[in-house]
Phi, psi and omega in degrees: 000129182281172185294327181294312180295328176296317180294326179297330178273319188288316185295317176299323178297318178298318180297316179297316179298322178295320178296315179299317179299318180296320179298311182294321178296323177296320178294319180296316180294317180297326179276004179079007179268080184281344182295316184297313176301322178298320179293319179296313179298318178298320179295320180296311180294326177296317178297317178298319181298314181293324177294327178292325181295328180066229182292348181270014183303328185288350174302331186293337181293303179295326180295311183295320180289328179286326185281324181056042184292170189304151177281158181252124179290134181206117175060035180083359177237173176243135179250123183284151178300321179298320179295316178296319182295315179296318179297316180294316180296324178295317179298317179294320179298316179298317179296319180291326175295318179297326179272004179062029172270334174235163179235131177283125176245099183270319188240125164223163179300323180291340181281344189305311181300322181287321177298320177294320179299313182293319179297322180293320177298317179297323178296314179296321178298319180293324181282328179232071187292146172217135189273178183266328185052058187050077180071005168072183178291161176281345190241341189201187174068217185298337180300324179291324175296323176301317179298321181291320177298315177295323177298319178293321176298317178298320177300313181296318179299313184288321181292340182268000181276160171237075188290151177260176177299321179295324179301315182292323178298317180292322179298316180299315179296318181294320179297315180295318178296321178298319178295320178297321176298318179298317179296312181300318179294318181296317181291313180297320179300318183296314186279323182285327179272354177076024180165196184291143177261121182296335180286345181228096182301337183290351180258004185274150177280113187266319187256356179082003178251224179275007185267081182237251183295340185298333186298334180290345179293342179293332184299306178294330177296317180291311182296319178298321178293320176305308183295319183301311184275354169275327180278322183241143177284156179304325179296329178285328183277309183275350175276002179058028174288333178230088184303324181297320180293319177298317179295325178298319180293320177298321176296322178295321177298315180296317181296318178296321179293319180291339179292334182085357181273115182296316180292323178300314178295320180297320179294315179300325178284335184273331185305319178303323178292320177295320178296318177297325177292315182296315184271007177059035175257069191293333181295334180285345173294315178293316180298316179296322179296318179297314180296321179296316180296318180296314181297314179294325178296318179297318182293316183287322181282320184285333181295129179092332180254321181250320181216171181236117179280149175299159183302317182295322178294322176297321179297317180297333182256007188292348177282352177263154175292134180175172180270076182271172177306135183304328181293343182273343182295315179294322180297313183287332186270330187262302185048049192300317188294326177293320179298317180293322179297320179296322178298315179295320179296318179296322177298318178295322179296319179296324181286320185225073187288333186261307186267323187075187179240001184064220181257011175290137181246122181277164177299322181296324177296316181296316180296320177299316179297318180294322178295320179296321180289318185284319186248006180289173184250055173122185187297324184302313181291329175295320177296321179301313182298314181297315180293321182294317181292333178264011176062028179263081193281349180060028172202114191300305187290321176295319180294315178300316183289321179296322183280314190233010173087171183297317181303319180298318180297322177297315179299318184289324175298318177297321178297311181296318179296321178297315181295319178296316180297313182293321181295321178291317181297318179290320180300324181280338183264336181278152181294147180259133358251075176292155182293331176294319177295317179302316179297317182296319177293318176302316179297320178298316178299314183298316182287323179291329176299327176296321177297318181295328185261014184303319187278354182242341184208173178138133178211129187303316183284314184291322177297317179297315183297324184269345187239336187295330176298324180292320175302316181300317181289323176299315180292327177295317178294319180299318178294322179296313180295318178298319178297317179297321179296318179297318179295321178296318179295319179295319179295318178297319179295321178295318179298316179295323180293318178295317179298321180292322179293330183272357179292139178292146180297145179279123181296140178287143178278000000 
């Protein structure tokens, strides 16, 4: 059938579909149901947008997850932009595989720990089922399984790509731009709404002091530091070869301190040491340690006697000895809700050490939580109850083991170790500063930050949703680099074979 006859059939069908859509949208608007027309219009523009992206459709996964933009209400639940983006990218990937434009790469040796992790989660889900209730709760139950399934889909999409140098440059820019959007949305939400925005936990007042919207400022400080020390070696930054770059890092330190996030500041201070390790500039580890000790010493000694640090900066430094705000002493010394959560997680591990219970919540768990809220002695125990019922244990390894048992934690440690090893090996073998190398160093920083924050945060579903795409892209690059190395060896062997064949015969004596 030629293109003209195809259009004669296709265009009337499009016109009929448009008329039907217009009729239904008119009924929805007349009935006051404005949400449905908005969703339809959004779906149409979304489809056009993804078609415009073409082969770059998978860019939306890291961008959407980095931005954390507002959720969309649907059927009494909220659907996150990241969830929609992963679902859309998965659908496009399946279509492209069917059209043989993309190739599904399910198994590589590096994939084994993640495949085992996902298979184990599915086993626990089958043994302790919990339903979705139309996409499930926003905080617990089947909704978390949905996130893990989407995380696995994102992993497959990213692991099956063959990215170019330009792709990595664009990904880096999109992630940074997404983080800036997240910051802008969090800050505007706080001030325009007159308080914390429930859609963005990073804007909520956690301690009841000055630690409110400022904590979201740690995100650009951390991401900026990742990129800075992935692009430039420590010798270039601390050697003052590029004063602007050095000033940028100092600005990131100040921003992280003003955010009030202790872990954020700690990560920004740790990245230079990780960069020195990756680039084998070991002397800068000693130099950085000396500068860090001097800088922290000046801040702790000078505060209160020479200058006065803002409350949020004092909070970020409250783990150090010093004359901090009196309200921070109790915060830094007790951290009661994390201690209680660890106790509850250990109790769950003792009850179910191998299989765990997944995200199923028993009646006894609910009653325990309600008793803690009703008869507890203040906000700390209420926080414990809420976090425990939503499986937010604030300790990665204890939480993983409490939810899915010891085997899952072993698989996940193997997964994290494999990704860290491959990212460092590729970063050292790729030319500096190629965009692939920058990405590998960035990935190493991101994954190592997870190791640093193990004892303070961690959630099996949220960690998977936010990190599994990164594992997929790291493994894709590792396979790509390995393939290039094999091709180089084969080409070298062919050249040597041809040269040997063309050598003149050695005369006999």
